[in-house]
C-alpha positions in Angstrom: -0.4 -0.2 0.2 1.5 3.3 -1.1 0.4 5.5 1.4 1.4 8.8 -0.2 -1.0 8.2 -2.9 -3.7 7.2 -1.1 -3.3 10.6 1.2 -3.2 12.5 -2.3 -6.4 10.8 -3.2 -7.9 11.4 0.0 -6.8 15.1 0.0 -8.7 15.5 -3.1 -12.2 14.2 -1.5 -11.5 16.9 1.3 -11.1 19.6 -0.8 -14.0 18.5 -3.2 -16.5 18.0 -0.4 -15.2 21.5 1.5 -16.1 23.3 -2.5 -19.5 21.6 -2.3 -20.4 22.5 0.6 -20.0 26.0 -0.2 -23.7 26.0 -1.6 -25.2 25.1 1.9 -22.9 28.1 3.5 -24.2 30.4 0.7 -27.6 29.6 1.7 -27.3 29.9 5.1 -25.5 33.2 5.2 -28.1 34.5 2.3 -30.7 33.1 5.5 -28.8 34.5 7.9 -29.4 30.7 9.9 -27.7 29.7 12.9 -25.7 26.9 10.6 -23.2 29.3 9.5 -21.1 28.7 11.8 -21.1 24.8 11.4 -20.5 25.1 7.8 -17.8 27.5 7.6 -15.7 25.5 10.5 -16.3 22.1 8.3 -15.4 24.0 5.5 -11.9 25.2 6.8 -11.2 22.0 8.5 -11.8 20.0 5.2 -9.2 22.9 3.4 -6.5 22.5 6.2 -6.9 18.9 6.2 -6.8 18.1 2.7 -4.9 21.1 0.6 -1.5 20.1 2.2 -1.7 16.8 0.7 -2.8 18.3 -3.3 0.0 20.5 -3.4 2.2 17.7 -4.6 1.7 14.9 -6.9 2.9 11.7 -6.1 5.4 10.4 -8.7 2.9 7.6 -10.1 -0.8 7.9 -10.2 -1.3 4.4 -11.0 -3.3 2.5 -8.9 -3.7 -1.5 -8.3 -6.9 -2.9 -7.8 -6.5 -3.2 -4.3 -5.0 0.6 -3.6 -8.4 1.9 -5.5 -10.6 0.0 -3.7 -9.0 0.9 -0.3 -9.3 4.3 -1.3 -12.6 4.4 -2.5 -13.7 2.9 1.1 -11.6 5.2 2.8 -13.1 8.8 0.7 -16.5 7.6 1.5 -15.9 7.0 5.0 -14.2 10.2 4.9 -17.1 11.9 3.3 -19.4 10.7 5.6 -17.4 11.6 9.0 -16.9 15.4 7.8 -20.4 15.9 6.0 -21.9 15.0 10.0 -20.1 18.2 11.3 -22.7 20.2 10.1 -25.6 18.4 12.0 -23.0 18.1 15.5 -21.9 21.6 15.1 -24.8 23.4 14.8 -26.7 21.5 17.8 -29.3 19.6 15.2 -28.0 16.4 16.2 -25.6 16.5 19.7 -25.2 13.0 19.4 -22.2 12.4 17.3 -23.1 8.9 16.1 -26.8 10.4 15.1 -24.7 13.0 13.4 -22.6 10.2 11.3 -25.8 7.9 10.7 -27.5 11.1 8.9 -24.5 12.0 6.9 -23.5 8.2 6.2 -27.5 7.8 5.2 -26.9 10.6 2.8 -23.8 9.6 0.8 -24.8 6.1 0.7 -28.5 7.3 -0.7 -30.0 5.0 2.0 -32.3 8.0 3.0 -32.8 6.7 6.3 -33.0 9.5 9.1 -32.8 9.6 13.1 -35.1 13.1 12.8 -38.4 12.8 13.9 -39.5 15.9 12.3 -37.7 17.2 9.9 -39.3 20.3 8.9 -37.9 22.3 12.0 -34.7 22.3 10.3 -33.3 25.2 9.0 -33.0 25.3 4.9 -29.4 24.9 4.9 -29.2 21.7 6.8 -31.9 20.5 4.9 -30.7 21.3 1.3 -27.1 19.8 2.8 -29.1 16.3 3.8 -30.4 16.5 0.1 -27.0 17.2 -1.4 -25.1 14.3 0.2 -28.4 11.7 -1.7 -27.2 13.6 -5.0 -23.4 13.8 -4.7 -23.6 10.4 -3.4 -25.7 9.1 -6.5 -23.2 9.3 -8.6 -20.3 9.4 -6.2 -17.6 12.2 -5.6 -14.8 10.0 -7.1 -16.3 9.8 -10.3 -16.8 13.4 -10.3 -13.0 13.6 -9.7 -11.9 11.5 -12.2 -14.2 13.6 -14.6 -12.7 17.0 -13.1 -9.2 15.9 -13.3 -6.9 17.2 -16.4 -5.4 13.8 -17.0 -5.9 10.0 -16.3 -4.2 6.9 -16.6 -5.9 3.4 -17.4 -5.4 2.0 -14.1 -7.8 4.8 -12.3 -10.1 2.2 -13.9 -9.8 0.6 -10.0 -11.7 4.0 -8.5 -14.3 4.0 -11.0 -14.8 0.5 -10.8 -15.0 0.0 -6.7 -17.4 3.0 -7.0 -19.7 2.0 -9.4 -22.5 -1.0 -8.8 -22.8 -3.8 -11.0 -21.0 -7.0 -11.5 -19.6 -5.8 -14.6 -18.1 -2.3 -15.1 -16.5 -0.5 -18.4 -15.9 2.4 -20.2 -18.6 4.1 -22.8 -15.7 5.4 -24.9 -12.0 4.9 -24.7 -10.9 7.4 -22.6 -12.2 7.1 -18.6 -12.2 10.7 -17.9 -14.8 11.5 -20.7 -16.9 8.2 -19.6 -16.9 9.9 -16.2 -18.3 13.1 -17.9 -20.8 11.7 -20.0 -22.4 10.3 -17.0 -22.1 13.4 -15.3 -23.5 15.7 -18.1 -26.7 13.0 -18.3 -27.4 12.9 -14.3 -27.2 16.9 -14.0 -29.6 16.8 -17.6 -32.1 14.8 -15.9 -31.6 16.3 -12.4 -32.7 19.7 -13.7 -35.4 18.2 -15.9 -37.2 17.2 -13.1 -36.7 20.5 -11.2 -38.6 22.4 -14.2 -41.2 19.8 -14.0 -41.8 19.9 -10.9 -41.8 23.9 -10.7 -44.6 23.1 -13.5 -46.5 21.5 -11.1 -46.7 24.7 -8.5 -43.7 22.6 -6.0 -41.7 25.7 -4.2 -38.2 26.2 -6.1 -36.6 25.0 -2.5 -38.8 21.9 -2.1 -38.1 20.9 -6.2 -34.7 21.1 -5.3 -34.4 18.9 -2.2 -36.9 16.2 -4.3 -34.7 16.5 -7.4 -31.3 15.5 -5.5 -33.3 12.8 -3.6 -34.5 11.3 -6.7 -31.8 11.8 -8.7 -29.2 10.2 -6.2 -32.4 7.6 -4.8 -31.7 8.5 -1.5 -35.0 10.3 -1.2 -34.6 12.8 1.8 -37.3 15.1 1.7 -38.0 18.3 3.1 -41.6 17.2 4.3 -42.5 14.7 7.4 -45.2 13.3 5.1 -42.5 13.0 2.2 -43.9 13.5 -1.2 -47.5 12.8 0.0 -47.5 16.0 1.9 -48.2 18.1 -1.2 -51.7 16.0 -1.9 -50.9 16.7 -6.2 -51.5 13.8 -8.7 -48.5 15.5 -10.8 -46.3 15.6 -8.4 -46.2 11.8 -7.7 -46.5 11.0 -11.6 -43.1 13.2 -12.5 -41.4 11.8 -9.5 -42.2 8.2 -10.2 -41.2 8.4 -13.9 -38.2 10.3 -12.7 -37.1 7.6 -9.9 -37.6 4.6 -13.1 -35.3 6.7 -15.0 -32.6 7.3 -12.7 -33.3 3.0 -11.4 -32.5 2.3 -15.0 -28.3 1.2 -16.2 -27.0 5.0 -17.5 -25.4 2.9 -19.9 -28.8 2.5 -21.6 -28.7 6.9 -21.9 -25.9 6.8 -23.8 -26.6 4.4 -26.5 -29.7 6.8 -27.2 -28.0 9.6 -27.4 -25.8 8.1 -30.2 -28.3 6.6 -32.0 -28.3 3.3 -30.8 -32.2 3.0 -29.7 -32.7 -0.8 -31.0 -30.0 -1.9 -28.8 -31.2 0.0 -25.8 -33.7 -1.7 -26.1 -32.4 -5.1 -26.4 -30.9 -5.1 -22.8 -32.0 -7.5 -20.9 -31.3 -6.4 -17.9 -33.7 -3.8 -18.9 -36.8 -6.1 -19.9 -36.2 -7.6 -16.4 -36.2 -4.2 -14.6 -39.2 -3.4 -16.3 -40.8 -6.9 -16.4 -40.5 -7.1 -12.4 -42.0 -3.6 -11.9 -44.6 -5.0 -13.9 -45.4 -8.1 -12.3 -44.8 -6.2 -8.7 -47.5 -3.4 -9.8 -50.2 -5.9 -10.8 -49.9 -7.7 -7.7 -49.6 -5.1 -5.1 -53.1 -3.3 -7.5 -55.1 -6.7 -7.0 -53.8 -6.6 -3.1 -55.4 -3.5 -2.9 -58.3 -4.1 -5.1 -59.6 -6.9 -3.1 -59.0 -5.6 0.3 -61.1 -2.3 -0.7 -58.2 0.1 0.9 -58.7 2.8 -1.6 -61.9 3.7 -3.2 -61.0 3.6 -7.1 -58.4 2.4 -9.3 -57.1 6.1 -10.0 -55.8 5.7 -6.7 -54.6 2.6 -6.5 -52.5 2.6 -9.4 -51.2 6.1 -8.6 -50.2 4.8 -4.9 -49.0 1.7 -6.3 -46.9 2.6 -9.2 -45.6 5.2 -6.9 -44.0 2.9 -4.2 -43.1 0.2 -6.5 -40.4 3.1 -8.4 -39.3 4.1 -4.7 -38.4 0.8 -3.5 -37.5 -0.7 -6.8 -34.9 2.5 -7.3 -34.4 2.3 -3.4 -35.5 6.0 -3.0 -38.0 5.7 -0.3 -39.9 8.5 -0.8 -43.8 7.8 -0.4 -47.1 9.2 -0.7 -48.9 6.5 1.4 -48.6 4.7 4.7 -47.8 1.7 2.6 -46.7 -0.5 5.9 -50.7 -0.2 6.7 -51.2 -2.4 3.4 -52.1 -6.1 2.9 -49.7 -8.8 3.7 -49.4 -9.8 0.0 -48.6 -6.2 -0.8 -45.4 -5.9 2.3 -44.1 -9.0 1.1 -43.7 -7.7 -2.5 -42.2 -4.5 -1.2 -40.2 -6.6 0.7 -38.6 -8.7 -1.8 -38.1 -5.5 -4.2 -35.8 -4.1 -1.6 -33.0 -6.7 -2.3 -33.3 -6.8 -5.7 -33.3 -3.0 -6.6 -32.1 -1.0 -9.4 -30.1 -1.5 -12.5 -26.4 -2.1 -12.6 -24.9 1.3 -13.7 -27.6 3.4 -11.9 -28.0 5.7 -9.1 -30.1 2.8 -6.6 -29.2 0.0 -4.4 -29.8 -3.9 -4.0 -28.5 -6.8 -5.5 -29.0 -5.2 -8.8 -31.3 -6.6 -11.5 -28.3 -8.2 -13.3 -27.2 -10.0 -10.5 -30.4 -11.4 -10.0 -30.9 -12.3 -13.6 -27.8 -14.2 -13.6 -28.6 -15.7 -10.1 -31.6 -17.0 -11.0 -30.2 -18.4 -14.5 -27.4 -20.2 -12.7 -30.0 -22.1 -10.7 -31.8 -23.2 -13.5 -28.6 -24.5 -14.8 -27.5 -26.7 -12.2 -30.8 -28.4 -12.4 -30.4 -29.1 -15.8 -27.6 -30.4 -14.8 -28.3 -32.6 -12.4 -31.2 -33.8 -14.9 -29.3 -34.2 -18.0 -25.5 -33.9 -16.4 -23.9 -34.9 -20.3 -25.6 -31.5 -21.9 -23.7 -28.2 -22.2 -25.5 -25.2 -20.9 -24.3 -22.2 -21.2 -25.6 -19.3 -18.9 -26.2 -16.2 -21.9 -26.7 -12.4 -20.5 -27.4 -9.5 -22.5 -26.7 -11.9 -25.6 -23.8 -13.3 -24.4 -21.9 -16.0 -22.6 -21.1 -15.4 -19.1 -18.0 -16.7 -18.0 -17.3 -19.0 -15.0 -15.6 -16.4 -13.3 -18.2 -14.1 -13.1 -21.1 -16.3 -12.3 -18.7 -17.3 -9.5 -17.9 -13.7 -8.4 -22.0 -13.1 -8.6 -22.7 -16.1 -6.3 -19.4 -15.2 -4.0 -20.9 -11.5 -4.0 -24.5 -13.1 -2.6 -23.1 -15.2 -0.1 -21.0 -12.4 1.3 -24.2 -9.9 1.2 -26.3 -12.7 3.3 -23.7 -13.4 5.4 -23.6 -9.7 6.2 -27.3 -9.6 6.1 -27.5 -12.4 8.5 -24.8 -10.8 11.2 -26.0 -7.4 11.0 -29.3 -8.8 12.6 -27.9 -10.9 15.0 -26.4 -7.8 16.1 -29.0 -5.6 16.1 -31.6 -8.3 18.2 -28.5 -8.2 21.2 -27.6 -4.6 21.0 -30.0 -3.8 23.7 -31.4 -0.6 21.1 -34.5 -0.5 23.9 -37.2 -2.8 24.7 -39.3 -1.7 21.9 -37.0 -3.6 19.4 -38.3 -6.6 17.7 -36.8 -9.1 15.9 -38.3 -7.6 12.6 -36.9 -4.3 13.4 -33.9 -5.8 13.3 -34.5 -7.7 10.1 -35.9 -4.5 8.2 -33.5 -2.2 9.6 -30.8 -4.5 8.6 -32.2 -5.0 4.7 -32.8 -1.1 4.3 -29.4 -0.6 5.3 -27.3 -3.1 3.7 -30.0 -2.3 0.4 -29.7 1.7 0.6 -33.2 2.0 0.3 -34.0 3.6 4.0 -37.4 3.4 4.6 -39.2 0.1 5.5 -41.8 -1.8 8.1 -43.1 -1.8 11.5 -41.1 0.9 13.4 -39.1 2.4 10.9 -41.9 2.7 8.6 -43.0 5.8 7.1 -44.5 7.0 10.7 -41.0 6.0 12.4 -37.3 7.0 12.5 -33.8 4.9 13.2 -33.8 7.3 16.7 -34.9 4.4 18.6 -31.7 2.6 18.1 -29.1 3.2 19.9 -25.3 3.9 19.1 -23.6 0.6 18.7 -26.8 -0.4 16.6 -26.0 2.7 14.6 -22.6 1.9 13.8 -23.4 -1.7 12.9 -26.1 0.1 10.2 -23.4 2.8 9.4 -21.3 -0.2 8.1 -24.4 -1.9 6.1 -25.0 1.5 4.1 -21.3 2.1 3.3 -21.0 -1.7 2.5 -24.2 -1.8 0.4 -23.1 1.1 -1.5 -19.5 0.2 -2.6 -20.3 -3.1 -3.6 -19.3 -4.8 -0.2 -15.2 -5.6 -1.3 -14.3 -2.0 -0.5 -15.6 -2.4 3.2 -14.1 -5.6 4.0 -10.6 -5.3 2.6 -9.9 -2.5 5.4 -10.3 -5.5 7.8 -8.1 -7.1 6.0 -4.1 -7.0 7.5 -2.4 -8.0 4.6 -4.1 -5.0 2.7 -2.2 -2.2 4.4 1.4 -4.1 3.7 3.7 -2.5 1.2 3.7 -5.0 -0.8 
């Protein structure tokens, strides 16, 4: 491990976070809020710690895979730690672990909160919460790759460690141009959503907050009732559409931009994503209709489409109390939490591509058992999937489920309070590991994570970071061999 190179990357991340924090700092100054000192002190700390390490570049910027993964893991921890200071210094969250939870939840686009009432928070702090969703959606290091003057081929290890999905590749020959294309698409879609929300008479501040939350699929809102607080069919439809759009692999948009529409529509993952969404809407809508939860088919479809889009994209916005829906509807939503969004999107979960490969691998094993001599090649996106990729997906799923079960056990024995039940431990672990944020029970639409103690919150913070970074970067930090010079 080359510590000089690592400190250079972390220095860049610190300076970038300081620059990005200037947005809520300016708002705080304009509105004369009591958060001005909190943001100002944090910015100065970030600059003081980061600037000395980026004055001189290391002799070589060639990253090994191990260094790239460690740099990404430490960068996200750094972002979360210093992103928590405005909450802590301002006194909005006097418990530092609570502040860290809120910050990590924002950057990992989880969207879970310890605030029971967000409407009393200063606007600058509300903006920072949602801005962390937006920053975390595409990734701070992807942003750095996009703006650096020069980059080498081996910096793709940073890109791979921060980008979700079983396979990561470049859209164009140079990685920095790939990063710029991704961010351009991201910014354009965000601005388009803001404009459409303004057309629906949502205030400008609220439009920015919810566009940031949708784009990053984090779901932080400035309303206690989330999107449901507006009671607008138009706003519901706009946000529903964009939740689905941000849950799709951004490569699809690139293919459409270069005129390869047919190739984009042939995407197996896209078809699987839309198929799962359609099936889920059908089952939930039927359950709601049979149990007469809403008076009209219009209301049923409105809330069903919104909630399916919210859970699949792992955004966690809500327009209704889905925790009161029939058990069949809740079961479908719970399954969708694990499946999540497409690879290469801003959403969380296992990813649709992995789910498809897992199902196909299972079917292949059944066929092998029945006909051992039959050759069954596993194909995805029209191409043969090599055994290494399949093995990687299976290994990822095994580690993923191990972390999930260990988290459930740790939360269950944490003594988080007499009100804590096994279901709360299961739901909190699933919600944080999949970066969904919302859930059922005490952390549903009417609850928060405030009920968990500091130990439990630290476990959930690890889950959020592991889920956002595809597990491996976080696990490498605990391997002693990672820190050797070899």
